[in-house]
C-alpha positions as a printed NumPy array, in Angstrom:
array([[ 45.298,  43.857,  20.735],
       [ 49.073,  43.821,  21.127],
       [ 51.429,  44.349,  18.148],
       [ 52.421,  40.683,  18.391],
       [ 48.791,  39.542,  18.206],
       [ 48.086,  41.911,  15.313],
       [ 50.998,  40.451,  13.341],
       [ 49.892,  36.891,  14.062],
       [ 46.409,  37.767,  12.843],
       [ 47.758,  39.215,   9.59 ],
       [ 49.976,  36.197,   8.993],
       [ 47.033,  33.88 ,   9.597],
       [ 44.93 ,  35.833,   7.076],
       [ 47.76 ,  35.651,   4.525],
       [ 48.144,  31.929,   5.105],
       [ 44.414,  31.373,   4.522],
       [ 44.487,  33.503,   1.374],
       [ 47.42 ,  31.62 ,  -0.135],
       [ 45.958,  28.218,   0.742],
       [ 42.798,  29.186,  -1.108],
       [ 44.26 ,  30.935,  -4.163],
       [ 47.986,  30.283,  -4.534],
       [ 49.26 ,  27.405,  -2.352],
       [ 52.512,  27.3  ,  -4.34 ],
       [ 53.649,  30.404,  -2.438],
       [ 53.016,  29.009,   1.053],
       [ 56.628,  27.727,   1.452],
       [ 57.903,  31.26 ,   0.839],
       [ 56.425,  32.651,   4.078],
       [ 58.956,  30.961,   6.432],
       [ 61.799,  32.392,   4.341],
       [ 60.332,  35.889,   4.73 ],
       [ 60.047,  35.319,   8.467],
       [ 63.76 ,  34.395,   8.652],
       [ 64.519,  37.629,   6.851],
       [ 62.255,  39.479,   9.312],
       [ 64.397,  38.287,  12.231],
       [ 67.597,  39.322,  10.455],
       [ 66.261,  42.82 ,   9.736],
       [ 64.892,  43.144,  13.269],
       [ 68.386,  42.341,  14.564],
       [ 69.702,  45.231,  12.493],
       [ 66.974,  47.455,  13.864],
       [ 65.61 ,  48.45 ,  10.446],
       [ 62.408,  46.429,  10.991],
       [ 60.293,  46.346,  14.135],
       [ 60.197,  43.226,  16.292],
       [ 56.502,  42.814,  15.63 ],
       [ 56.57 ,  43.728,  11.942],
       [ 56.967,  41.532,   8.882],
       [ 57.951,  41.937,   5.264],
       [ 54.98 ,  39.762,   4.38 ],
       [ 52.638,  42.644,   5.247],
       [ 54.587,  45.122,   3.091],
       [ 54.29 ,  43.417,  -0.279],
       [ 51.17 ,  42.668,  -2.345],
       [ 50.522,  38.951,  -2.726],
       [ 47.769,  39.276,  -5.306],
       [ 48.791,  39.836,  -8.941],
       [ 48.087,  43.467,  -9.855],
       [ 47.095,  45.   , -13.183],
       [ 47.076,  48.8  , -13.231],
       [ 45.191,  50.77 , -15.878],
       [ 46.47 ,  54.337, -16.153],
       [ 46.027,  57.084, -18.688],
       [ 44.623,  60.422, -19.685],
       [ 41.017,  61.606, -19.55 ],
       [ 38.571,  59.77 , -21.838],
       [ 41.252,  57.423, -23.139],
       [ 38.917,  54.425, -22.83 ],
       [ 40.364,  52.852, -19.687],
       [ 37.028,  52.032, -18.057],
       [ 35.507,  50.846, -21.343],
       [ 38.415,  48.451, -21.795],
       [ 38.059,  47.107, -18.249],
       [ 34.314,  46.638, -18.579],
       [ 34.84 ,  44.767, -21.825],
       [ 37.568,  42.531, -20.455],
       [ 35.768,  41.724, -17.204],
       [ 32.427,  41.249, -18.943],
       [ 30.514,  43.532, -16.574],
       [ 29.659,  47.269, -16.665],
       [ 31.392,  48.004, -13.367],
       [ 32.9  ,  51.337, -14.336],
       [ 31.146,  54.42 , -15.645],
       [ 32.24 ,  55.483, -19.11 ],
       [ 32.022,  58.682, -21.123],
       [ 33.907,  61.341, -23.038],
       [ 34.416,  63.458, -19.934],
       [ 36.004,  62.641, -16.598],
       [ 33.475,  60.268, -15.015],
       [ 35.421,  59.131, -11.955],
       [ 37.912,  60.97 ,  -9.789],
       [ 39.026,  58.04 ,  -7.615],
       [ 41.278,  55.043,  -7.974],
       [ 39.007,  52.022,  -8.226],
       [ 40.327,  48.679,  -7.018],
       [ 38.468,  45.723,  -8.517],
       [ 38.86 ,  42.225,  -7.11 ],
       [ 36.951,  38.955,  -7.053],
       [ 34.067,  38.678,  -4.619],
       [ 31.019,  36.538,  -3.923],
       [ 28.847,  39.047,  -5.75 ],
       [ 29.271,  41.875,  -8.246],
       [ 29.038,  45.313,  -6.621],
       [ 28.844,  48.378,  -8.802],
       [ 28.247,  50.38 ,  -5.636],
       [ 31.753,  51.003,  -4.342],
       [ 33.051,  50.302,  -0.868],
       [ 34.965,  53.216,   0.747],
       [ 38.716,  53.663,   0.598],
       [ 38.993,  52.705,   4.268],
       [ 38.37 ,  49.104,   3.19 ],
       [ 41.708,  49.244,   1.335],
       [ 43.704,  51.432,   3.711],
       [ 43.029,  49.203,   6.747],
       [ 43.481,  45.761,   5.156],
       [ 47.131,  44.532,   4.987],
       [ 46.254,  42.062,   2.213],
       [ 45.756,  44.929,  -0.225],
       [ 48.557,  47.004,  -1.775],
       [ 47.117,  50.209,  -0.288],
       [ 47.555,  49.206,   3.34 ],
       [ 48.179,  52.412,   5.36 ],
       [ 48.547,  54.429,   2.155],
       [ 46.825,  57.28 ,   4.038],
       [ 50.083,  57.775,   5.958],
       [ 51.951,  58.261,   2.69 ],
       [ 49.343,  60.709,   1.389],
       [ 49.559,  62.633,   4.652],
       [ 53.305,  63.077,   4.168],
       [ 52.786,  64.486,   0.692],
       [ 49.777,  66.68 ,   1.482],
       [ 49.046,  67.5  ,   5.122],
       [ 45.448,  66.786,   6.086],
       [ 44.694,  64.647,   3.032],
       [ 45.462,  61.324,   4.726],
       [ 42.218,  61.423,   6.704],
       [ 40.278,  61.926,   3.452],
       [ 41.278,  58.544,   2.037],
       [ 37.722,  57.911,   0.805],
       [ 38.234,  60.761,  -1.677],
       [ 41.079,  58.838,  -3.326],
       [ 40.205,  55.147,  -3.235],
       [ 37.203,  52.869,  -3.624],
       [ 36.717,  49.098,  -3.843],
       [ 34.434,  47.13 ,  -6.154],
       [ 33.935,  43.387,  -6.36 ],
       [ 33.144,  41.11 ,  -9.272],
       [ 32.   ,  37.501,  -9.171],
       [ 33.263,  36.808, -12.706],
       [ 35.991,  34.265, -13.323],
       [ 38.323,  36.779, -15.004],
       [ 38.682,  38.693, -11.734],
       [ 39.609,  35.642,  -9.68 ],
       [ 43.105,  35.745,  -8.204],
       [ 43.888,  39.247,  -9.502],
       [ 43.501,  42.892,  -8.565],
       [ 42.647,  45.485, -11.219],
       [ 43.224,  49.169, -10.528],
       [ 41.416,  51.716, -12.673],
       [ 42.911,  55.162, -12.233],
       [ 41.109,  58.45 , -12.754],
       [ 42.221,  60.203, -15.898],
       [ 44.595,  63.03 , -15.146],
       [ 46.711,  65.775, -16.556],
       [ 49.919,  66.089, -14.562],
       [ 49.748,  69.922, -14.717],
       [ 46.49 ,  70.036, -12.779],
       [ 46.844,  67.031, -10.534],
       [ 47.512,  67.127,  -6.853],
       [ 50.775,  65.682,  -5.623],
       [ 48.963,  63.172,  -3.425],
       [ 47.276,  61.577,  -6.447],
       [ 50.575,  61.436,  -8.319],
       [ 52.049,  59.737,  -5.256],
       [ 49.374,  57.047,  -5.615],
       [ 50.213,  56.66 ,  -9.313],
       [ 53.872,  56.103,  -8.448],
       [ 52.906,  53.613,  -5.747],
       [ 50.712,  51.676,  -8.175],
       [ 53.363,  51.544, -10.916],
       [ 55.903,  50.307,  -8.379],
       [ 53.775,  47.421,  -7.12 ],
       [ 51.948,  46.305, -10.244],
       [ 52.837,  43.241, -12.282],
       [ 51.357,  44.755, -15.441],
       [ 50.757,  48.436, -16.203],
       [ 48.5  ,  49.382, -19.116],
       [ 48.964,  53.051, -20.044],
       [ 46.136,  54.31 , -22.263],
       [ 46.256,  57.235, -24.676],
       [ 43.403,  58.691, -26.714],
       [ 43.859,  57.983, -30.424],
       [ 41.335,  60.709, -31.277],
       [ 44.007,  63.307, -30.553],
       [ 46.589,  62.889, -33.292],
       [ 48.742,  65.758, -31.991],
       [ 50.197,  64.485, -28.694],
       [ 52.732,  67.283, -28.391],
       [ 50.428,  69.296, -26.124],
       [ 50.376,  66.441, -23.623],
       [ 54.104,  66.237, -22.987],
       [ 53.791,  66.888, -19.242],
       [ 51.337,  64.034, -18.835],
       [ 53.463,  61.767, -20.997],
       [ 56.573,  62.542, -18.987],
       [ 54.924,  61.603, -15.715],
       [ 53.422,  58.396, -17.068],
       [ 56.566,  57.343, -18.899],
       [ 59.483,  58.741, -16.906],
       [ 58.856,  56.41 , -13.973],
       [ 59.436,  53.376, -16.187],
       [ 62.449,  54.437, -18.26 ],
       [ 65.152,  53.25 , -15.862],
       [ 63.251,  50.34 , -14.341],
       [ 64.648,  46.823, -14.511],
       [ 61.08 ,  45.56 , -15.037],
       [ 60.11 ,  48.121, -17.705],
       [ 58.674,  45.273, -19.815],
       [ 55.662,  45.187, -17.518],
       [ 54.468,  48.541, -18.925],
       [ 52.371,  48.437, -22.107],
       [ 51.415,  51.598, -24.011],
       [ 48.002,  51.431, -25.636],
       [ 46.703,  53.828, -28.272],
       [ 42.951,  53.423, -27.895],
       [ 40.011,  54.393, -30.12 ],
       [ 42.107,  54.187, -33.275],
       [ 38.903,  53.532, -35.256],
       [ 38.645,  57.33 , -35.506],
       [ 41.618,  57.285, -37.9  ],
       [ 39.83 ,  54.969, -40.347],
       [ 38.202,  57.771, -42.345],
       [ 41.582,  59.213, -43.316],
       [ 43.115,  55.726, -43.187],
       [ 46.173,  57.148, -41.446],
       [ 46.627,  54.724, -38.561],
       [ 50.355,  54.376, -39.215],
       [ 50.851,  58.16 , -39.162],
       [ 48.956,  58.609, -35.892],
       [ 50.667,  55.583, -34.403],
       [ 54.067,  56.959, -35.383],
       [ 53.272,  60.384, -33.905],
       [ 52.463,  58.822, -30.534],
       [ 55.553,  56.641, -30.623],
       [ 57.69 ,  59.733, -31.268],
       [ 55.953,  61.535, -28.389],
       [ 56.733,  58.616, -26.072],
       [ 60.35 ,  58.652, -27.233],
       [ 60.593,  62.399, -26.517],
       [ 59.321,  61.694, -23.006],
       [ 62.349,  59.467, -22.508],
       [ 61.288,  55.963, -23.559],
       [ 63.265,  54.441, -26.403],
       [ 61.804,  50.944, -26.238],
       [ 58.593,  49.249, -25.16 ],
       [ 55.556,  47.532, -26.618],
       [ 52.952,  49.785, -28.19 ],
       [ 49.42 ,  48.578, -29.045],
       [ 46.538,  49.98 , -31.09 ],
       [ 42.972,  48.965, -30.183],
       [ 39.368,  50.175, -30.165],
       [ 36.033,  49.075, -28.716],
       [ 33.946,  47.37 , -31.386],
       [ 30.611,  48.251, -29.747],
       [ 31.201,  52.006, -29.689],
       [ 33.387,  52.241, -32.812],
       [ 32.574,  54.539, -35.707],
       [ 31.277,  52.825, -38.825],
       [ 34.05 ,  51.953, -41.283],
       [ 32.491,  51.842, -44.759],
       [ 35.472,  50.566, -46.705],
       [ 35.553,  46.791, -46.215],
       [ 39.291,  46.494, -46.855],
       [ 40.066,  49.231, -44.343],
       [ 37.658,  47.724, -41.806],
       [ 39.222,  44.284, -42.198],
       [ 42.709,  45.716, -41.73 ],
       [ 41.689,  47.681, -38.631],
       [ 39.85 ,  44.74 , -37.117],
       [ 42.804,  42.44 , -37.724],
       [ 45.147,  44.895, -35.985],
       [ 42.724,  45.381, -33.095],
       [ 42.106,  41.663, -32.586],
       [ 45.802,  40.845, -32.71 ],
       [ 46.753,  43.525, -30.184],
       [ 43.82 ,  42.748, -27.876],
       [ 44.753,  39.075, -27.875],
       [ 48.32 ,  39.937, -26.914],
       [ 47.164,  42.273, -24.144],
       [ 44.83 ,  39.617, -22.749],
       [ 47.645,  37.093, -22.864],
       [ 49.804,  39.479, -20.836],
       [ 46.985,  39.813, -18.285],
       [ 46.679,  36.041, -18.021],
       [ 50.424,  35.761, -17.325],
       [ 50.444,  38.023, -14.26 ],
       [ 49.894,  35.191, -11.788],
       [ 53.096,  33.531, -12.974],
       [ 54.899,  36.871, -12.927],
       [ 53.717,  37.616,  -9.375],
       [ 55.034,  34.278,  -8.061],
       [ 58.477,  34.991,  -9.485],
       [ 58.383,  38.634,  -8.332],
       [ 57.598,  37.645,  -4.739],
       [ 60.406,  35.086,  -4.614],
       [ 62.764,  37.395,  -6.493],
       [ 61.993,  40.193,  -4.045],
       [ 63.852,  38.288,  -1.305],
       [ 66.991,  38.14 ,  -3.417],
       [ 66.593,  41.824,  -4.318],
       [ 66.262,  42.701,  -0.639],
       [ 69.444,  40.77 ,   0.169],
       [ 71.29 ,  42.807,  -2.458],
       [ 69.703,  46.004,  -1.16 ],
       [ 70.744,  45.092,   2.371],
       [ 74.359,  44.385,   1.432],
       [ 74.777,  47.069,  -1.187],
       [ 72.853,  49.984,   0.337],
       [ 71.462,  49.495,   3.836],
       [ 74.588,  48.204,   5.619],
       [ 76.945,  50.632,   3.815],
       [ 74.689,  53.56 ,   4.746],
       [ 74.534,  52.456,   8.377],
       [ 78.312,  51.948,   8.417],
       [ 78.911,  55.395,   6.926],
       [ 76.5  ,  56.949,   9.44 ],
       [ 78.337,  55.251,  12.309],
       [ 81.62 ,  56.609,  10.971],
       [ 80.218,  60.153,  10.89 ],
       [ 78.806,  59.717,  14.396],
       [ 82.127,  58.39 ,  15.736],
       [ 84.005,  61.341,  14.243],
       [ 81.6  ,  63.853,  15.764],
       [ 81.803,  62.198,  19.186],
       [ 85.623,  62.087,  19.158],
       [ 85.821,  65.743,  18.144],
       [ 83.325,  66.601,  20.865],
       [ 85.265,  64.602,  23.466],
       [ 88.455,  66.451,  22.56 ],
       [ 86.754,  69.817,  22.882],
       [ 85.112,  68.777,  26.181],
       [ 88.486,  67.64 ,  27.572],
       [ 90.051,  70.977,  26.714],
       [ 87.12 ,  72.768,  28.328],
       [ 87.464,  70.701,  31.528],
       [ 91.191,  71.449,  31.756],
       [ 90.492,  75.112,  31.128],
       [ 87.704,  75.046,  33.716],
       [ 89.836,  73.58 ,  36.494],
       [ 92.764,  75.813,  35.551],
       [ 90.519,  78.851,  35.682],
       [ 89.129,  77.854,  39.074],
       [ 92.667,  77.376,  40.426],
       [ 93.781,  80.763,  39.173],
       [ 90.745,  82.467,  40.699],
       [ 91.177,  81.036,  44.204],
       [ 94.921,  81.68 ,  44.409],
       [ 98.361,  80.453,  43.393],
       [ 98.798,  78.249,  46.49 ],
       [ 95.612,  76.305,  45.823],
       [ 97.145,  73.557,  43.709],
       [100.011,  72.727,  46.177],
       [ 97.497,  72.756,  49.009],
       [ 95.2  ,  70.434,  47.109],
       [ 98.091,  68.062,  46.369],
       [ 99.098,  68.155,  50.031],
       [ 95.505,  67.311,  50.983],
       [ 95.594,  64.287,  48.714],
       [ 98.732,  62.977,  50.367],
       [ 98.227,  63.873,  54.062],
       [ 97.839,  61.198,  56.727],
       [ 94.68 ,  59.107,  56.595],
       [ 93.001,  56.69 ,  59.054],
       [ 94.438,  53.198,  59.392],
       [ 91.651,  51.62 ,  57.393],
       [ 92.487,  53.916,  54.48 ],
       [ 96.224,  53.463,  54.663],
       [ 97.69 ,  52.708,  51.269],
       [ 94.461,  53.688,  49.473],
       [ 94.476,  56.885,  47.402],
       [ 90.967,  57.686,  48.582],
       [ 91.09 ,  61.393,  47.956],
       [ 92.81 ,  60.816,  44.645],
       [ 90.03 ,  58.459,  43.727],
       [ 87.446,  61.046,  44.714],
       [ 89.132,  63.625,  42.552],
       [ 89.411,  61.155,  39.656],
       [ 85.752,  60.205,  39.999],
       [ 84.785,  63.851,  39.987],
       [ 86.736,  64.577,  36.834],
       [ 85.725,  61.278,  35.234],
       [ 82.08 ,  61.854,  36.101],
       [ 82.095,  65.265,  34.489],
       [ 83.824,  63.866,  31.411],
       [ 81.405,  60.887,  31.201],
       [ 78.356,  63.15 ,  31.534],
       [ 79.646,  65.336,  28.747],
       [ 80.556,  62.3  ,  26.632],
       [ 77.066,  60.772,  26.964],
       [ 75.428,  64.076,  26.097],
       [ 77.722,  64.434,  23.06 ],
       [ 76.891,  60.863,  21.938],
       [ 73.172,  61.581,  22.041],
       [ 73.536,  64.983,  20.39 ],
       [ 75.701,  63.608,  17.556],
       [ 73.35 ,  60.627,  17.125],
       [ 70.321,  62.903,  16.701],
       [ 72.205,  65.045,  14.224],
       [ 73.298,  62.091,  12.075],
       [ 69.924,  60.34 ,  12.401],
       [ 68.173,  63.291,  10.774],
       [ 70.086,  62.546,   7.565],
       [ 68.769,  58.956,   7.381],
       [ 65.326,  57.997,   6.032],
       [ 62.631,  56.31 ,   8.091],
       [ 61.367,  54.591,   4.927],
       [ 63.961,  53.219,   2.559],
       [ 63.663,  50.873,  -0.395],
       [ 60.746,  48.847,  -1.667],
       [ 59.685,  47.617,   1.788],
       [ 60.218,  50.844,   3.759],
       [ 63.133,  49.801,   5.985],
       [ 63.788,  52.232,   8.846],
       [ 67.448,  53.206,   8.506],
       [ 67.091,  55.878,  11.17 ],
       [ 65.947,  53.351,  13.78 ],
       [ 68.691,  50.955,  12.683],
       [ 71.324,  53.635,  13.208],
       [ 69.965,  54.745,  16.591],
       [ 70.1  ,  51.128,  17.761],
       [ 73.892,  51.377,  17.385],
       [ 74.173,  54.549,  19.467],
       [ 72.777,  53.261,  22.759],
       [ 74.98 ,  54.054,  25.758],
       [ 76.436,  50.544,  26.112],
       [ 77.6  ,  50.413,  22.463],
       [ 81.228,  51.38 ,  21.908],
       [ 81.774,  54.18 ,  19.44 ],
       [ 84.701,  52.214,  18.024],
       [ 82.563,  49.321,  16.748],
       [ 82.634,  49.645,  12.992],
       [ 79.996,  47.055,  12.078],
       [ 76.326,  47.839,  12.662],
       [ 74.601,  45.908,  15.439],
       [ 73.225,  42.634,  14.123],
       [ 75.64 ,  42.468,  11.21 ],
       [ 78.403,  39.913,  11.502],
       [ 79.342,  36.32 ,  10.766],
       [ 76.   ,  35.076,  12.086],
       [ 74.072,  37.428,   9.816],
       [ 76.121,  36.374,   6.792],
       [ 75.379,  32.744,   7.608],
       [ 71.64 ,  33.459,   7.822],
       [ 71.758,  35.342,   4.518],
       [ 73.443,  32.355,   2.873],
       [ 70.623,  30.13 ,   4.128],
       [ 67.985,  32.586,   2.88 ],
       [ 69.536,  32.723,  -0.604],
       [ 69.682,  28.926,  -0.734],
       [ 65.985,  28.84 ,   0.162],
       [ 65.238,  31.368,  -2.605],
       [ 66.983,  29.138,  -5.148],
       [ 64.853,  26.206,  -3.992],
       [ 61.666,  28.293,  -4.298],
       [ 62.573,  29.328,  -7.852],
       [ 63.31 ,  25.738,  -8.837],
       [ 59.999,  24.619,  -7.363],
       [ 58.077,  27.277,  -9.319],
       [ 60.042,  26.38 , -12.461],
       [ 58.923,  22.789, -12.016],
       [ 55.318,  23.966, -12.008],
       [ 55.508,  25.985, -15.218],
       [ 58.311,  24.287, -17.143],
       [ 59.271,  20.738, -18.088],
       [ 62.632,  20.836, -19.938],
       [ 63.15 ,  17.076, -19.764],
       [ 59.595,  16.324, -20.828],
       [ 58.959,  14.202, -17.726],
       [ 55.38 ,  15.366, -17.282],
       [ 54.636,  14.768, -20.947],
       [ 56.073,  11.235, -20.729],
       [ 54.087,  10.578, -17.572],
       [ 50.935,  11.821, -19.27 ],
       [ 51.602,   9.595, -22.284],
       [ 52.125,   6.563, -20.023],
       [ 48.938,   7.36 , -18.132],
       [ 47.024,   7.696, -21.412],
       [ 48.478,   4.394, -22.67 ],
       [ 47.552,   2.673, -19.421],
       [ 44.023,   4.053, -19.647],
       [ 43.626,   2.551, -23.119]])
């Protein structure tokens, strides 16, 4: 299968998926394809690659946290099926991806099912793991597994249950997966164990779980959940424990964010005092309802995130990608010009040295040779002068081309092959500008000019139309749908 055919197959699979589960996003695909062509012109995206295969189209809910914090128990309770093993010790050491399927499978499918499918957010994640830990990429089944659920609550969403971890003892490859999940998810539920009222000893874990969200523009998507707070009922010190965890989160760098307190009613300790039990149950039910409401909202959030990603990529292109390519071209041009100057001096020195070695009368003799009588057909043509010029010019050109390539390799090493949220290849984009037929004096990157600006304007106009269309689905400021419904109801009567 050729790269072109592979891309067409992926786009067809995406089209079928959206038609079945989220047809409102179908009009967005052509806009992404226009952006693909623009990025391919810049060289930062392959000709047979697409942004549509680099973003997750399913809404994602990630469940992260420490060992025995109740993550799997919460998921089982929400989904209404005992998919995940539970216990007080570490019961699973893999990231479990749960999605809707024709039947419920507690027996997990291997990680290869996720790594090789572009519709999932872990497509080719083995390559990323390999970069972090050599040799681990081929052991993808040790990191990921897939389970399916036929229940309605799993439809149209992906849930990711992470293994509990302590950042001190965790391998870098697993932490890389955590970062990847936080980046792509629409909702991140971070669980902490309420049975440990002294969180100070867990500062390293807290820092890793929290630090990634502190400076994010979408930090609201992260919810911090203090689980199993029923264990505080005996001392009736929920507020004290809750405050201790909030202070620990603040020390890890977070100064704002929603914090919840819940517990599982089926496995909760008995609370004898009726007033205390009623207060705890009221708090639990209120927070659980809000968490479930946030889960139900992810489909709306994903639609806006996908459309908004185009606008973010435009800003990234203008504000970071093009300036970096322009700066790299400037460095390359400077290196080539310096090299040309040095090479010119060396050529002059070389010819001068040769002349001095063969004798002082060599230069006059050479000049006489250039001007001596030539055949009639060559009369008036500086043939020998041209030969000499070609010789010198050829040597200079050979050195210039070598210097171009050498300087390009040197500058290219400073540019990333994966940049930004969709892994744009800045190195390839730069090298596209250093091909032998490109002038070193061109200041704009290849593919970036008036035509590109015009295409970007069209893409941004399309984004605005997509947002308005989605707004029309979920909002009705003028009350038109309500009036239409009232007229339809009146007509029915």
